[in-house]
C-alpha positions as CSV (number, residue, x, y, z in Angstrom):
1,X,-8.3,18.1,-12.2
2,X,-5.6,15.4,-12.6
3,X,-7.5,13.5,-15.2
4,X,-7.5,16.5,-17.5
5,X,-3.9,15.7,-18.2
6,X,-4.7,12.3,-19.8
7,X,-8.3,12.6,-21.1
8,X,-7.2,14.1,-24.5
9,X,-5.4,10.9,-25.3
10,X,-8.0,8.4,-24.0
11,X,-11.3,9.7,-25.5
12,X,-12.7,6.1,-26.1
13,X,-12.6,5.5,-22.3
14,X,-13.1,9.0,-21.1
15,X,-16.6,8.2,-19.7
16,X,-15.0,5.4,-17.6
17,X,-12.3,7.6,-16.2
18,X,-14.8,10.3,-15.2
19,X,-17.3,7.9,-13.7
20,X,-16.9,8.3,-9.9
21,X,-18.3,4.9,-9.2
22,X,-15.4,3.2,-11.1
23,X,-12.2,2.8,-9.1
24,X,-10.0,1.2,-11.8
25,X,-9.9,0.8,-15.6
26,X,-8.0,-2.1,-17.1
27,X,-7.2,-2.5,-20.8
28,X,-5.8,-5.9,-21.6
29,X,-3.4,-6.7,-24.4
30,X,-6.3,-8.0,-26.5
31,X,-8.0,-4.6,-25.9
32,X,-10.8,-6.2,-23.8
33,X,-11.7,-3.6,-21.1
34,X,-12.5,-4.4,-17.5
35,X,-13.5,-2.0,-14.7
36,X,-13.7,-2.3,-10.9
37,X,-16.9,-0.9,-9.4
38,X,-17.8,-1.4,-5.7
39,X,-15.0,-3.8,-5.3
40,X,-16.2,-6.1,-8.2
41,X,-14.5,-6.5,-11.6
42,X,-16.7,-6.6,-14.7
43,X,-16.1,-6.5,-18.4
44,X,-17.6,-3.7,-20.5
45,X,-18.3,-3.6,-24.2
46,X,-15.1,-2.7,-26.2
47,X,-14.9,1.1,-26.6
48,X,-13.1,0.9,-29.9
49,X,-9.5,1.2,-28.8
50,X,-7.0,0.5,-31.5
51,X,-3.4,-0.7,-30.8
52,X,-1.7,2.1,-32.6
53,X,-3.7,4.8,-31.0
54,X,-3.4,3.2,-27.5
55,X,0.4,3.1,-27.8
56,X,0.4,6.7,-28.9
57,X,-1.8,7.6,-26.0
58,X,0.4,5.9,-23.5
59,X,3.5,7.5,-24.8
60,X,1.9,11.0,-24.6
61,X,0.7,10.3,-21.1
62,X,4.2,9.2,-20.0
63,X,5.7,12.4,-21.6
64,X,3.1,14.6,-19.8
65,X,3.9,12.9,-16.5
66,X,7.7,13.4,-17.0
67,X,8.2,9.7,-17.7
68,X,9.0,7.5,-20.7
69,X,7.9,4.3,-22.3
70,X,9.2,2.7,-25.5
71,X,10.4,-0.6,-27.0
72,X,13.6,-0.1,-25.1
73,X,11.8,0.7,-21.9
74,X,8.5,-1.1,-22.2
75,X,7.0,-0.5,-18.7
76,X,5.4,2.6,-17.2
77,X,4.5,3.1,-13.6
78,X,3.6,6.7,-13.1
79,X,1.3,8.9,-10.9
80,X,-1.1,11.7,-11.6
81,X,-0.9,14.8,-9.3
82,X,-3.9,13.6,-7.3
83,X,-2.2,10.2,-6.6
84,X,-4.0,8.2,-9.2
85,X,-1.7,5.5,-10.8
86,X,-1.1,4.9,-14.5
87,X,0.6,1.6,-15.4
88,X,1.3,0.2,-18.8
89,X,3.3,-2.5,-20.5
90,X,4.2,-2.5,-24.3
91,X,4.7,-5.5,-26.5
92,X,6.5,-7.8,-26.8
93,X,6.5,-7.9,-23.0
94,X,2.7,-7.6,-23.1
95,X,1.7,-10.4,-25.4
96,X,-1.0,-9.5,-27.9
97,X,-0.9,-5.7,-27.4
98,X,-0.5,-2.9,-25.0
99,X,-1.8,-3.4,-21.4
100,X,-3.0,-0.3,-19.5
101,X,-4.3,0.1,-16.0
102,X,-5.6,3.4,-14.4
103,X,-6.2,3.1,-10.6
104,X,-8.0,6.2,-9.3
105,X,-7.0,7.8,-6.1
106,X,-9.7,7.4,-3.5
107,X,-10.2,10.8,-1.9
108,X,-12.7,9.6,0.7
109,X,-11.1,8.6,4.0
110,X,-13.1,6.8,6.7
111,X,-12.6,7.5,10.4
112,X,-12.4,4.5,12.7
113,X,-15.8,5.3,14.0
114,X,-17.3,5.4,10.5
115,X,-15.7,1.9,9.9
116,X,-17.7,0.7,12.9
117,X,-20.9,2.3,11.7
118,X,-20.7,0.7,8.3
119,X,-19.9,-2.7,9.8
120,X,-16.2,-2.6,8.9
121,X,-15.0,-3.4,12.4
122,X,-16.7,-4.6,15.6
123,X,-16.6,-1.9,18.2
124,X,-14.8,-4.1,20.7
125,X,-12.0,-4.8,18.2
126,X,-11.7,-1.1,17.5
127,X,-11.3,-0.4,21.2
128,X,-8.4,-2.9,21.3
129,X,-6.7,-1.4,18.3
130,X,-7.2,2.2,19.6
131,X,-5.6,1.2,22.9
132,X,-2.7,-0.4,20.9
133,X,-2.1,2.8,19.0
134,X,-2.3,5.0,22.1
135,X,0.1,2.7,24.0
136,X,2.7,2.9,21.2
137,X,2.5,-0.7,20.1
138,X,4.0,-1.5,16.7
139,X,1.2,-2.6,14.3
140,X,1.7,-4.4,11.0
141,X,-1.3,-4.3,8.7
142,X,-1.2,-7.1,6.1
143,X,-3.3,-8.2,3.1
144,X,-3.4,-8.4,-0.6
145,X,-3.7,-5.5,-3.1
146,X,-6.9,-3.6,-2.7
147,X,-7.9,-5.1,0.7
148,X,-8.1,-1.8,2.6
149,X,-4.7,-1.7,4.3
150,X,-4.2,2.0,3.8
151,X,-7.8,2.8,4.7
152,X,-7.3,1.0,8.1
153,X,-3.9,2.6,8.6
154,X,-5.4,6.1,8.0
155,X,-8.2,5.5,10.5
156,X,-6.0,4.1,13.2
157,X,-3.3,6.8,12.8
158,X,-5.7,9.5,13.8
159,X,-5.6,8.1,17.4
160,X,-2.0,9.2,17.7
161,X,-1.6,12.1,20.1
162,X,-1.4,15.6,18.6
163,X,1.7,16.2,20.8
164,X,3.7,13.7,18.8
165,X,5.8,14.3,15.7
166,X,5.0,12.0,12.8
167,X,7.2,11.2,9.8
168,X,5.2,9.5,7.0
169,X,7.2,7.7,4.3
170,X,5.5,6.3,1.1
171,X,6.2,5.3,-2.4
172,X,3.0,7.2,-3.4
173,X,1.3,9.7,-1.1
174,X,-1.9,8.0,0.1
175,X,-1.8,8.3,3.9
176,X,-4.0,11.1,5.0
177,X,-3.6,11.9,8.7
178,X,-4.7,15.2,10.2
179,X,-2.1,16.1,12.9
180,X,-0.3,19.4,13.6
181,X,3.3,18.1,13.5
182,X,3.7,15.9,10.4
183,X,6.6,15.5,7.9
184,X,5.5,13.7,4.7
185,X,8.2,12.1,2.6
186,X,7.7,10.4,-0.8
187,X,10.2,8.2,-2.7
188,X,11.2,9.1,-6.3
189,X,11.8,6.7,-9.1
190,X,15.0,7.1,-11.1
191,X,14.8,9.3,-14.2
192,X,17.4,9.8,-16.9
193,X,18.9,12.8,-15.2
194,X,17.8,12.2,-11.7
195,X,18.8,9.4,-9.4
196,X,16.2,7.4,-7.5
197,X,15.3,8.2,-3.9
198,X,14.2,5.0,-2.2
199,X,12.1,4.3,0.9
200,X,15.3,3.1,2.5
201,X,17.1,6.4,1.7
202,X,14.2,8.3,3.3
203,X,14.3,6.1,6.4
204,X,18.0,6.9,6.8
205,X,17.2,10.6,6.7
206,X,14.2,10.3,8.9
207,X,16.2,9.5,12.1
208,X,17.7,12.9,11.8
209,X,14.3,14.6,11.7
210,X,13.5,13.8,15.4
211,X,10.4,11.7,14.8
212,X,8.3,10.3,17.7
213,X,6.7,7.8,15.3
214,X,7.4,6.6,11.8
215,X,4.7,5.5,9.5
216,X,5.7,3.5,6.4
217,X,3.1,3.2,3.7
218,X,4.3,-0.2,2.6
219,X,7.3,-2.4,3.5
220,X,8.5,-4.1,0.3
221,X,12.3,-4.3,0.3
222,X,15.5,-3.9,2.2
223,X,14.0,-0.9,4.1
224,X,12.5,-3.6,6.4
225,X,15.8,-3.8,8.2
226,X,16.0,0.0,8.6
227,X,12.5,0.2,10.0
228,X,13.3,-2.7,12.4
229,X,16.3,-0.8,13.6
230,X,14.4,2.5,14.0
231,X,11.7,0.7,16.1
232,X,14.3,-0.7,18.4
233,X,15.9,2.7,19.0
234,X,13.2,4.8,20.6
235,X,10.7,5.1,17.7
236,X,8.0,2.6,18.8
237,X,4.4,3.0,17.9
238,X,4.8,2.5,14.1
239,X,2.0,1.7,11.7
240,X,3.0,0.0,8.5
241,X,1.5,-2.2,5.8
242,X,2.8,-5.3,4.0
243,X,1.6,-7.6,1.2
244,X,0.9,-11.0,2.7
245,X,-1.6,-13.9,2.5
246,X,-2.1,-14.2,6.2
247,X,-1.0,-12.8,9.6
248,X,1.6,-15.5,10.0
249,X,2.8,-15.0,6.5
250,X,3.2,-11.3,7.2
251,X,5.9,-11.9,9.8
252,X,7.7,-14.4,7.6
253,X,7.7,-12.0,4.7
254,X,8.9,-9.1,6.9
255,X,11.8,-11.4,8.0
256,X,12.6,-12.3,4.4
257,X,12.6,-8.6,3.3
258,X,15.0,-7.8,6.2
259,X,17.4,-10.5,5.0
260,X,17.3,-9.0,1.5
261,X,19.1,-5.9,2.8
262,X,22.8,-5.5,2.3
263,X,23.3,-5.9,6.1
264,X,24.3,-9.5,6.7
265,X,22.6,-10.8,9.9
266,X,22.0,-14.3,11.1
267,X,18.7,-15.7,10.2
268,X,17.7,-16.4,13.8
269,X,18.8,-13.0,15.0
270,X,16.5,-11.3,12.4
271,X,13.4,-13.4,13.5
272,X,14.1,-12.9,17.2
273,X,14.4,-9.2,16.7
274,X,11.2,-9.1,14.6
275,X,9.3,-11.1,17.3
276,X,10.4,-8.6,19.9
277,X,9.5,-5.6,17.8
278,X,6.2,-6.2,16.1
279,X,3.3,-6.3,18.6
280,X,0.2,-6.8,16.5
281,X,-0.7,-8.0,13.1
282,X,-4.0,-7.1,11.5
283,X,-4.8,-9.1,8.4
284,X,-7.4,-8.1,5.8
285,X,-9.0,-9.9,2.8
286,X,-11.2,-9.0,-0.1
287,X,-13.8,-11.6,-1.2
288,X,-16.5,-10.9,-3.8
289,X,-15.9,-7.2,-3.5
290,X,-16.1,-7.1,0.3
291,X,-13.0,-5.9,2.2
292,X,-12.8,-7.2,5.7
293,X,-10.5,-7.8,8.7
294,X,-10.2,-11.6,9.1
295,X,-7.4,-12.0,11.7
296,X,-5.7,-10.0,14.5
297,X,-2.7,-11.7,16.1
298,X,-0.6,-10.8,19.1
299,X,3.1,-11.6,18.6
300,X,4.4,-13.3,21.7
301,X,7.8,-14.5,20.7
302,X,9.9,-16.7,18.5
303,X,10.5,-20.4,19.0
304,X,14.1,-21.0,17.9
305,X,13.9,-24.8,18.2
306,X,10.7,-25.0,16.1
307,X,11.7,-22.0,13.9
308,X,8.3,-20.6,14.3
309,X,6.9,-17.2,15.4
310,X,4.7,-17.6,18.4
311,X,1.4,-15.7,18.2
312,X,-1.9,-15.6,20.0
313,X,-5.1,-15.2,18.0
314,X,-6.8,-12.1,19.3
315,X,-9.6,-11.8,16.8
316,X,-11.0,-13.8,13.8
317,X,-14.1,-13.6,11.7
318,X,-15.9,-15.8,9.2
319,X,-15.7,-15.0,5.6
320,X,-19.0,-13.1,5.8
321,X,-17.8,-11.0,8.7
322,X,-16.6,-7.4,9.0
323,X,-15.8,-5.5,5.8
324,X,-13.8,-2.5,4.8
């Protein structure tokens, strides 16, 4: 069990780590402890954590995971073998004391049909998205942290034909797709004796692996340009996620990330290319612990004169609508 690696150092919050109903534990710099349960954040009574013991615990955890944290390198972002994330920041960068967050890997994966059954998606919307996947449209799934982007990507990706070869690229392995011909690639952070392997590096290599489709866990940097190029050279049908505040913001952010690459392209050319490549944007939100699809937009073009992406609203729901 992955948590066995860190439990010896975190006995005061061991019961929280082992509680299957708790998805995240957050220790603030003032040692106030918050948890996320059923999508809602709540404070719990202080478990008696002391700053000195908390720092020692985080250092030991970093060492066990092959990482490092110190005054010289005060930030830790590491992963347990099961995919759970451990993040910490030391003083003085974390004012008042050490900050620690443990985000548990969610082993349960919903099928698209199960999302319909629990009210996550209307059945008519699922039919549209299923057709979009099967017809090799490029789908960008947007939303904030913890809104269910990967959950939806997992569900939709299972509609890809078993005859196709998939290459999945992620920072942290979270996408769980059951297909016969899959290559899974994971980025690597730089270590003292090992150089980093970035999403962009993996995308460059992916084109030599003969993929039919490329799935990128999250677009967050200059790899946006490389993904855009791949989708324009015979690898359509991609599913990717991106952090954004709305469907329209997702396109604008994708364009900005593309311009951050070291390939110098005209601003207008990037946006025109993006409008011709991305077909659908599915946007999710989480309100009061409920994760839901709130927008689905079809990208129809780019108006150069107005400097605006042209979209058509395919689906929307009120705040109390479908949930993930």
